[in-house]
N, C-alpha and C positions, 0 to 999 in steps of 0.2 A: 901441363894442360894449358897454361896461359900461352906458351909458345905455339902450341898447335892451333889454338884459337886465333892468335894473331895471323897465322898463315892460312886461315880458312879451313883448317882440317878439323872436322867434328870429332869430339871425344867425350867420353863419360868416364869419370873416376868411379871405381867400385872399391869401397872400403868398409871395414867392420865398424860397428856402432861405437866402439870404444875410442875411435879417433875423431869423433865429431868436433870436440873442442879444439883439438890441434888443427884440424882442417879449417875451421872457422878463423882461428887466429892467423894461420898462414895466408888464407885468402884476404883477410883484412890488411895484413902487412904488405901485400903486393897489389892490393886494389883489384882483385879478381875473384869472382864467384863461379867456380867450376860447376858443371853438372855432376852431381854425385848420386849414386845409388848406394844406400846403406844396407849392409847385410849383417846377420847376427855375429856376435863375437863369442868365442874366438874362432878363428879360421884354422890356425895351426893345430895339428893333431886330429883333425877331422878325418873320418874315413872317406874313401872315394865316393861311396854312396851318399854320405851326408853332403859332400861338396856338390855333387850332381843335383841334389835336392835344393840346395841354396841357389845354385845357378839357374835351375828351372824356375824358381820363384822370382829371381831378379831379372831374367832376360826381357820380360815385357816392359819393365821399368827402364831398362837400359835402352831398348829400342825407342821407347816413347821420348826419352831425353834427346835422342839423335834426330828426331823428326823435324825440329825447327830448322835444321841445316838443309 
């Protein structure tokens, strides 16, 4: 994400809530705060229908994060 940002390419990271602490630590270590949309954990082993529901809920947040670019 930091590389894309440096090149002027907008991006949004989508990650499950279980990775908040890791994402924060990574961002702090490289001095970059990416746009992140958090989704419910776990993602693995979800049905296609459940994944579609998560995506439908997240899409507006994802698009909103992209607007500043």
